[in-house]
C-alpha positions as CSV (number, residue, x, y, z in Angstrom):
1,I,-30.5,-49.3,-75.1
2,R,-27.7,-51.1,-76.9
3,A,-27.7,-52.5,-80.5
4,H,-25.1,-54.5,-82.6
5,S,-24.9,-56.9,-85.5
6,T,-24.4,-60.6,-84.9
7,P,-22.0,-62.6,-86.6
8,G,-24.8,-64.3,-88.5
9,G,-25.9,-60.9,-89.8
10,R,-28.8,-60.3,-87.4
11,C,-29.5,-57.1,-85.7
12,E,-29.9,-57.3,-81.9
13,I,-31.4,-54.7,-79.7
14,K,-31.2,-54.9,-76.0
15,M,-33.2,-53.0,-73.7
16,I,-31.7,-53.1,-70.1
17,D,-32.9,-51.9,-66.9
18,N,-31.7,-52.0,-63.4
19,G,-35.1,-52.6,-61.3
20,P,-36.1,-55.3,-59.1
21,G,-36.3,-57.8,-61.8
22,I,-39.3,-60.0,-62.9
23,P,-40.0,-62.9,-60.7
24,S,-39.7,-66.4,-62.5
25,E,-43.3,-67.3,-62.1
26,I,-44.4,-63.9,-63.6
27,R,-41.7,-64.1,-66.2
28,E,-43.1,-67.4,-67.9
29,Q,-46.5,-65.7,-68.5
30,I,-45.4,-62.1,-69.7
31,F,-45.9,-63.0,-73.4
32,I,-49.3,-64.5,-72.8
33,P,-52.2,-62.3,-74.2
34,F,-54.2,-60.5,-71.6
35,F,-51.8,-61.5,-68.8
36,T,-51.1,-58.3,-66.6
37,T,-50.0,-57.5,-63.1
38,K,-51.2,-54.0,-63.4
39,E,-54.5,-52.9,-62.1
40,N,-55.5,-51.1,-65.3
41,G,-53.5,-53.0,-67.7
42,S,-54.8,-54.7,-70.6
43,G,-51.9,-57.5,-71.0
44,I,-51.6,-56.8,-74.9
45,G,-48.3,-55.2,-74.9
46,L,-45.8,-57.9,-74.8
47,S,-47.8,-60.4,-76.4
48,L,-48.5,-58.1,-79.4
49,S,-44.8,-57.1,-79.7
50,R,-43.8,-60.7,-79.8
51,Q,-46.3,-61.4,-82.6
52,I,-45.0,-58.3,-84.3
53,M,-41.4,-59.6,-84.2
54,K,-42.4,-63.1,-85.3
55,N,-44.1,-61.7,-88.4
56,H,-41.0,-59.9,-89.4
57,G,-38.9,-63.0,-88.9
58,G,-37.4,-61.9,-85.7
59,S,-37.9,-62.7,-82.0
60,I,-38.2,-61.0,-78.5
61,E,-36.8,-62.8,-75.4
62,V,-36.4,-61.7,-71.8
63,A,-33.7,-62.5,-69.1
64,S,-34.2,-61.0,-65.5
65,S,-32.6,-61.5,-62.2
66,P,-32.7,-59.0,-59.3
67,G,-31.1,-55.8,-60.4
68,T,-31.2,-56.3,-64.1
69,T,-33.6,-57.1,-66.7
70,V,-32.8,-57.5,-70.4
71,F,-35.3,-57.7,-73.3
72,T,-33.5,-58.7,-76.6
73,L,-35.1,-58.1,-79.9
74,S,-33.4,-59.8,-82.9
75,L,-34.1,-59.1,-86.5
């Protein structure tokens, strides 16, 4: 986890992992409500997180490639 202020005065929090990455065909869908790749998943977590960030004037974005995935929260 890394956090810093941007030149525009926003706060960015980056959560980074070194897993296998998120395939591009799935990455396009992960913020859609009820989309899940887990057998017992509800598909609510990331869509709810994005809505909460939007309601507070922020955003959540993802960038992923094999070996690195970064979720960036900006407020």
